[in-house]
C-alpha positions in Angstrom: 7.9 -0.5 14.7 8.8 2.8 16.0 11.8 4.8 15.3 13.8 3.6 18.5 13.0 0.0 17.5 14.2 0.7 14.0 17.3 2.2 15.5 17.9 -1.0 17.7 17.6 -3.3 14.7 20.7 -1.9 13.1 20.5 1.8 13.2 18.0 1.6 10.6 15.2 4.6 10.8 11.9 3.8 9.6 10.6 6.9 7.7 7.9 8.7 9.3 5.5 8.2 6.2 6.2 4.7 6.3 5.1 3.9 10.0 2.1 1.7 8.5 4.1 -0.5 6.2 5.3 -3.9 6.9 8.9 -4.1 7.9 10.4 -7.4 6.9 13.9 -6.7 7.6 16.8 -4.5 7.4 19.2 -4.1 4.6 22.9 -3.2 5.2 25.4 -1.9 2.8 24.6 -0.5 -0.7 23.9 -3.8 -2.1 22.4 -5.5 0.7 25.9 -7.5 1.7 28.4 -6.5 4.5 32.1 -7.6 5.3 32.8 -7.7 1.6 35.4 -4.8 1.3 32.6 -2.5 -0.3 34.4 0.2 -1.9 31.2 2.2 -2.9 31.3 4.3 0.5 28.1 3.0 1.7 29.2 -0.3 3.5 27.7 1.3 6.9 24.5 2.3 5.4 21.5 0.7 6.9 17.8 0.8 6.1 14.4 -1.2 6.6 13.0 -3.4 4.0 9.1 -2.6 4.2 6.4 -3.7 1.9 3.4 -1.4 1.3 0.1 -1.7 3.2 -3.3 -3.3 1.7 -5.3 -0.4 0.2 -8.8 0.2 0.8 -11.5 0.8 -2.0 -12.2 3.0 -3.9 -9.1 2.6 -5.6 -9.7 5.1 -8.2 -10.4 5.0 -12.0 -10.6 1.7 -13.8 -8.9 -0.1 -10.7 -12.1 -0.4 -9.2 -13.8 -2.1 -12.2 -11.0 -4.6 -12.6 -10.9 -5.2 -8.7 -14.5 -5.9 -8.7 -14.8 -8.2 -11.6 -11.7 -10.2 -10.4 -13.0 -10.4 -6.9 -16.1 -11.9 -8.2 -14.6 -14.6 -10.5 -12.1 -15.6 -7.8 -13.9 -15.8 -4.7 -11.7 -15.9 -1.7 -8.4 -15.9 -3.8 -7.4 -12.3 -3.4 -5.3 -11.8 -0.2 -5.0 -8.2 -0.6 -4.9 -5.3 -3.3 -2.1 -2.6 -3.1 -2.0 0.8 -5.0 1.1 2.3 -4.9 3.0 4.7 -7.2 0.0 4.9 -9.5 -0.1 0.9 -10.0 -2.3 -1.7 -8.9 -1.3 -5.4 -7.4 -3.6 -8.1 -6.6 -2.0 -10.4 -4.3 -3.5 -13.8 -5.2 -3.2 -17.1 -3.2 -1.5 -19.8 -5.0 -4.5 -22.1 -4.6 -6.3 -19.7 -6.8 -3.7 -18.5 -9.2 -4.8 -20.6 -12.3 -8.3 -19.5 -11.8 -7.2 -16.0 -11.5 -5.1 -16.1 -14.6 -8.1 -17.7 -16.6 -10.7 -15.1 -15.3 -8.3 -12.3 -16.2 -7.8 -13.4 -19.6 -11.4 -14.6 -20.5 -13.7 -12.2 -18.7 -15.0 -10.0 -21.6 -14.9 -6.9 -18.9 -11.4 -7.6 -18.1 -9.5 -9.2 -21.4 -5.8 -9.3 -19.9 -4.7 -11.2 -22.8 -1.0 -10.7 -22.7 1.5 -11.9 -20.1 4.3 -9.8 -20.7 6.5 -10.8 -17.8 7.0 -12.9 -14.7 9.7 -13.0 -12.3 10.8 -14.1 -8.9 11.7 -12.0 -5.7 13.3 -13.4 -2.4 12.7 -11.9 0.7 14.5 -13.9 3.5 12.6 -11.7 6.2 9.3 -12.3 5.0 8.7 -15.6 7.2 6.3 -18.0 5.6 6.2 -15.8 2.4 9.8 -15.6 1.3 9.4 -16.4 -2.4 7.4 -14.1 -4.5 6.2 -14.5 -8.0 5.5 -11.1 -9.7 3.3 -11.3 -13.1 2.7 -8.3 -15.2 -0.4 -8.6 -17.5 -1.6 -6.2 -20.2 -4.9 -5.7 -21.8 -4.5 -5.0 -25.3 -8.2 -4.4 -25.6 -8.6 -1.7 -22.8 -4.8 -0.4 -22.8 -4.5 -1.5 -19.1 -1.7 -2.9 -17.1 -2.1 -4.9 -13.6 0.4 -6.6 -11.5 -0.4 -10.0 -10.0 1.8 -11.3 -7.1 1.9 -14.7 -5.5 4.0 -15.9 -2.4 5.1 -19.1 -1.2 7.2 -20.4 1.8 10.7 -21.2 1.3 10.1 -24.8 2.7 7.4 -25.5 -0.1 8.3 -23.4 -3.1 5.4 -24.8 -5.3 2.6 -23.2 -7.3 0.8 -23.8 -10.5 2.3 -23.0 -13.9 0.2 -20.5 -15.8 1.6 -21.7 -19.2 -1.8 -23.3 -20.0 -3.3 -19.9 -20.0 -0.5 -17.7 -21.0 2.1 -19.5 -23.1 4.3 -16.5 -22.9 4.9 -17.6 -19.6 6.9 -20.7 -20.6 10.5 -19.2 -20.5 9.6 -16.7 -17.8 8.9 -19.5 -15.5 12.0 -21.5 -16.3 14.2 -18.5 -15.6 12.4 -18.2 -12.2 13.1 -21.7 -11.4 16.7 -21.6 -12.3 17.5 -18.2 -10.5 15.0 -18.8 -7.4 14.2 -22.4 -7.3 10.5 -21.8 -7.3 8.5 -24.9 -8.9 5.9 -24.3 -11.2 3.8 -27.3 -11.0 2.6 -28.4 -14.5 4.9 -26.6 -16.7 5.8 -28.6 -19.8 9.5 -28.5 -19.4 10.7 -27.1 -16.2 14.5 -27.1 -16.7 17.3 -24.7 -16.4 17.5 -21.7 -19.0 20.6 -19.6 -18.1 22.7 -21.8 -15.9 24.1 -25.4 -16.9 21.8 -28.5 -16.1 24.3 -29.5 -13.0 24.4 -26.0 -11.7 24.1 -26.1 -7.8 21.9 -23.5 -6.2 19.8 -20.7 -7.5 22.0 -17.6 -8.1 19.4 -14.6 -7.7 18.4 -15.8 -4.2 19.7 -13.6 -1.5 21.4 -16.5 0.5 23.4 -17.7 -2.5 27.0 -17.0 -1.9 28.9 -14.2 -3.8 32.0 -15.2 -5.6 34.3 -18.0 -5.0 32.9 -20.1 -7.7 35.5 -21.0 -10.4 33.6 -20.3 -13.8 34.9 -21.1 -17.1 34.2 -19.2 -20.2 35.8 -19.7 -23.5 38.8 -21.1 -21.9 39.2 -18.3 -19.3 38.6 -18.6 -15.6 37.7 -16.2 -13.0 39.7 -16.6 -9.7 38.1 -16.5 -6.4 38.0 -13.4 -4.5 41.2 -13.9 -2.5 43.1 -14.1 -5.6 41.9 -11.1 -7.3 43.3 -7.7 -7.1 42.3 -5.7 -3.9 41.8 -1.9 -4.2 41.8 -1.3 -0.5 
């Protein structure tokens, strides 16, 4: 995607140093929405949504050791490796996610004993890979930290739960299901953790409506946008 194409897609210019990045959409406004009476002054802002490209080995330092042992233990399961801003991310196919988690924990040369966080991301423009799950693993033994990322299509948002390997992922996976609608097969109790059980939809998806939903909190109500005070 060149500069002229970026401008035609919404006057968004791809930075010269990002020409090799994967452009998956154009974001409008300061918060990615338009037509909402944005008072920030950035309502006319447009910029491309880009994904960093795969990195080629050698990756540098201990990254190479981890990549070599992970690839050996999860043959064919690593889709790509990205080194960006001094961090390494392993993109793992969902069919190999549980195997990769066990190998990362149990291999004596890796020993990523702790799952410190797991969260979802919604990229509507990443066709066939709209929903991403990002997991941060820490090796307490070697003082190392990596990121494991797995993507699933919006039409089939299923991937295996890693709670049998990392019990700390239990509530993280529940929150990711609650906020994004990603289904973790094999989870011991995949129920909502923040929203009420009968809440419709998943609030952190990009296609979730903003405002206009009556919310009760200790007897108070939040009026819909058309009844709120306007500042423009």
